[in-house]
Every structure is written in C-alpha cells, then in structure tokens.
C-alpha positions as CSV (number, residue, x, y, z in Angstrom):
1,M,4.3,-16.0,-6.1
2,N,7.7,-15.1,-7.0
3,S,9.5,-12.3,-5.5
4,L,10.5,-9.5,-7.2
5,S,14.5,-9.4,-8.1
6,A,13.9,-5.6,-7.2
7,A,15.3,-3.1,-4.4
8,V,12.0,-2.1,-2.6
9,L,11.6,1.3,-0.9
10,V,8.5,1.7,1.3
11,R,8.0,5.3,2.0
12,R,5.7,8.1,3.2
13,M,3.2,9.0,0.4
14,T,3.3,12.8,-0.3
15,A,0.9,15.0,-2.4
16,A,3.5,14.6,-5.5
17,D,2.5,11.1,-5.7
18,L,-1.2,11.3,-5.8
19,D,-1.4,11.3,-9.6
20,R,0.2,7.8,-9.6
21,V,-1.7,6.7,-6.9
22,F,-5.0,7.5,-8.7
23,E,-3.4,5.6,-11.8
24,I,-3.2,2.6,-9.6
25,A,-6.6,2.5,-8.1
26,A,-8.2,3.4,-11.2
27,S,-6.7,0.1,-12.9
28,L,-8.0,-2.2,-10.1
29,K,-11.6,-2.9,-10.2
30,Q,-12.1,-3.7,-6.5
31,A,-10.1,-1.0,-5.2
32,P,-12.0,2.2,-3.4
33,Q,-12.0,5.2,-5.7
34,W,-11.4,7.7,-3.2
35,P,-11.5,11.4,-4.3
36,R,-8.2,13.7,-4.0
37,S,-9.6,15.2,-0.9
38,A,-9.5,11.9,0.9
39,Y,-6.0,11.2,0.0
40,L,-4.9,14.9,1.2
41,A,-6.7,14.3,4.4
42,A,-4.7,11.1,4.7
43,L,-1.5,13.1,4.3
44,D,-2.6,15.8,6.8
45,S,-0.9,15.2,10.4
46,R,-3.4,17.6,11.8
47,A,-6.4,15.6,10.2
48,A,-8.8,13.4,12.7
49,P,-8.5,10.2,12.7
50,P,-4.9,10.5,12.0
51,R,-3.7,8.0,9.0
52,I,-0.4,6.3,8.0
53,A,-0.1,6.4,4.1
54,L,2.9,4.5,2.7
55,L,4.2,3.6,-0.9
56,A,6.0,0.7,-2.3
57,E,8.6,1.9,-4.7
58,L,10.6,-0.3,-7.0
59,L,14.3,0.9,-7.5
60,E,15.1,-2.0,-10.0
61,T,11.9,-3.4,-11.6
62,G,13.2,-6.9,-12.0
63,F,11.0,-6.8,-15.4
64,G,13.8,-6.0,-17.9
65,A,12.8,-2.0,-17.7
66,P,14.9,0.8,-16.9
67,V,14.6,2.7,-13.8
68,G,15.1,6.5,-14.2
69,P,15.0,9.0,-17.0
70,E,15.4,6.4,-19.7
71,A,12.1,4.7,-18.4
72,P,8.8,4.7,-20.1
73,A,6.3,7.6,-18.9
74,S,3.8,5.1,-19.0
75,D,5.6,2.9,-16.5
76,F,7.5,5.1,-14.1
77,D,6.4,8.1,-12.4
78,S,8.0,11.4,-13.5
79,L,9.1,12.7,-10.2
80,A,12.8,13.1,-9.6
81,C,14.7,11.1,-7.4
82,R,14.2,11.8,-3.7
83,N,16.1,11.7,-0.6
84,R,15.7,8.7,1.3
85,S,15.0,10.5,4.7
86,S,11.2,10.0,4.0
87,S,11.8,6.2,4.0
88,V,10.3,4.0,6.5
89,G,11.3,0.4,5.3
90,W,14.0,0.1,2.8
91,E,15.0,-3.4,1.5
92,A,17.8,-4.0,-1.1
93,A,18.3,-6.9,-3.4
94,P,21.4,-8.8,-2.8
95,H,24.4,-7.1,-3.9
96,T,22.5,-3.6,-4.0
97,D,24.5,-0.7,-2.1
98,K,21.8,1.0,0.0
99,S,24.4,4.1,0.3
100,S,24.8,4.7,-3.6
101,S,21.3,3.6,-4.9
102,P,19.1,6.4,-5.8
103,A,15.7,6.5,-4.2
104,C,13.8,6.7,-7.6
105,G,11.6,4.6,-9.7
106,V,8.3,3.2,-9.9
107,V,5.4,3.6,-7.6
108,A,4.0,0.2,-7.4
109,G,1.5,0.1,-4.5
110,F,0.4,1.9,-1.4
111,A,-1.5,1.6,1.7
112,V,-3.6,3.7,4.0
113,A,-4.7,3.1,7.4
114,S,-6.5,5.2,10.3
115,L,-5.3,5.2,14.0
116,L,-7.9,5.2,16.6
117,P,-5.9,3.3,19.3
118,P,-5.9,0.9,20.7
119,Q,-7.6,0.0,17.3
120,A,-6.5,0.9,13.6
121,E,-8.2,0.3,10.4
122,L,-6.8,-0.8,7.2
123,E,-8.5,1.7,4.5
124,I,-6.8,0.4,1.5
125,I,-3.9,-1.5,0.3
126,A,-3.4,-1.6,-3.6
127,V,-0.7,-2.9,-6.0
128,A,-0.7,-2.1,-9.6
129,P,-1.5,-5.3,-11.6
130,Q,1.7,-5.7,-13.7
131,F,3.3,-5.9,-10.0
132,Q,0.9,-8.4,-8.4
133,R,2.0,-11.5,-6.8
134,H,5.7,-10.7,-6.2
135,G,5.2,-9.9,-2.6
136,L,4.8,-6.4,-2.5
137,A,1.4,-6.0,-0.6
138,R,3.0,-8.2,2.0
139,R,6.1,-5.9,2.5
140,L,3.6,-2.9,2.6
141,F,1.4,-4.5,5.3
142,T,4.6,-5.7,7.1
143,T,6.0,-1.9,7.4
144,L,2.4,-0.7,7.8
145,A,1.9,-3.1,10.8
146,A,5.2,-2.0,12.5
147,E,4.4,1.5,12.3
148,L,0.8,0.8,13.6
149,R,2.5,-1.1,16.6
150,T,4.6,2.1,17.7
151,N,1.4,3.8,17.4
152,Q,-0.2,1.7,20.2
153,S,-2.4,-0.3,17.8
154,A,-3.1,-3.8,19.2
155,E,-5.8,-4.6,16.8
156,L,-6.4,-3.9,13.2
157,L,-9.8,-4.0,11.5
158,L,-10.6,-4.0,7.9
159,E,-13.8,-4.6,5.3
160,L,-13.9,-6.1,2.0
161,R,-16.4,-7.1,-0.5
162,A,-17.6,-10.6,-0.1
163,S,-16.6,-11.6,-3.9
164,N,-12.9,-10.3,-3.5
165,L,-11.7,-13.9,-3.2
166,P,-8.0,-13.0,-3.5
167,A,-7.9,-10.4,-1.3
168,L,-9.7,-12.5,1.3
169,A,-7.0,-15.0,0.9
170,F,-4.2,-12.7,1.4
171,Y,-5.5,-11.3,4.5
172,R,-6.5,-14.7,5.9
173,S,-2.6,-15.5,5.0
174,L,-1.5,-12.5,7.4
175,G,-3.3,-13.9,10.2
176,F,-7.1,-11.8,9.9
177,T,-10.1,-13.6,11.0
178,E,-13.7,-13.0,10.0
179,T,-16.0,-11.3,12.7
180,G,-18.9,-10.5,10.8
181,R,-20.8,-9.2,7.7
182,R,-22.5,-6.1,6.5
183,T,-25.6,-7.1,4.3
184,R,-25.7,-4.9,1.1
185,Y,-23.1,-2.7,2.5
186,Y,-21.5,-1.7,-1.2
187,H,-23.0,-0.3,-3.9
188,D,-22.3,-0.6,-7.8
189,P,-22.7,-3.3,-7.5
190,I,-24.7,-4.1,-4.4
191,E,-22.8,-6.3,-2.2
192,D,-22.1,-7.5,1.3
193,A,-18.9,-6.5,3.3
194,L,-17.0,-9.0,5.2
195,L,-15.5,-7.8,8.6
196,M,-12.1,-8.8,9.7
197,R,-9.8,-8.4,12.5
198,L,-6.1,-9.0,13.3
199,R,-4.8,-8.8,17.0
200,M,-1.3,-7.2,16.8
201,E,0.2,-8.0,20.2
C-alpha cells in the first residue's frame, strides 16, 4: 500500500455531497446501494438511531491531477471551497500550510456508523476505486473511531459478505474479530454475512 502524497480533510458529510457519495457507491460492486432517503436520515441529527457520516476529501491528489476550478468534472466534485469549520480530522502533507490551504478538492471516500451506546455499528466505509490502497479507508476509520469513543461507544460491530476478502483482511488489520455468520443473509447474489466486532476501550 502506498500512502497518498496529499493533504486529506476528513469532515462531516452534508446533503450537498450526496451526488458524489452515490457515484462512489455505484462504482463499488460490494458497497450497499442505499437510497437517498437513507443517507438523508444519516445526516439528520434528530433521527434514531443517530449516525456519524464522514467524508475523506483530497486537497492535493498526488496523482498528477489538479485540484480546484481547473480539475476535470469527472474526477472532482463541483462544490465550491468549504469552510474548514466542519472538519473533524485534518491531516496535511509535509510542507502544507493548514491555514492557507483551501478546503476543496475531490471527495474520495466516506463512512457511516450508527450509535447505540455502548455499541456502534459500522454500516459502510467506501473509497472510490482510483483512490484505494492509499490509506484513505484507514484514515476515515481512525477519525470515525475517535468520534465513536467520545460518544461512549465501547464496541463496534459490522457485517460483510463472506466473499469480500479484501474488506475482511482490512477489518482484521484494524483488530476486528469474527463473531458469527448469518446464512444466506445477502441477496443478488445470495450469500452469507460474516459478523465482526472490535472492542474500543
């Protein structure tokens, strides 16, 4: 895995991000294909259970592509630069000035978790194919886990398709252990779900 030569902003997802979120999810065969209403519910602070929805946004891609107005529309979201007040995990590349770097770029991944203290459930973590294997999922997860701990979550649960071996390896590397299996849980295609747990103390 190569680390991105980029400044990465991990921030809260907003309704304005949903077109890009759908684009990323649609590009991933194993990702849940949620309706827009599910994402809107994840953004609603009054919804039950409450959720945390985060994005990883690249401020410099490190792929030789520009960030900003000159960037190709196919690669970058068209939203204007955002105020950094909504950020929850800002990591800059060496020699990057945080105070002068604009918070705008390409949304490369996202994560959603639901809160049922003392447990939480990781519902989705997804990174666009062209930005995978550069540590973005781990950065998203690290920021998400810190937020979960501040919300009194002592245990994080998840389920995934039994055939999703890359995701299984990733979750094991984070310390998750398998706790069970739900037979024929998934459809299209029919497949078992593996249940995993991470203790967060």
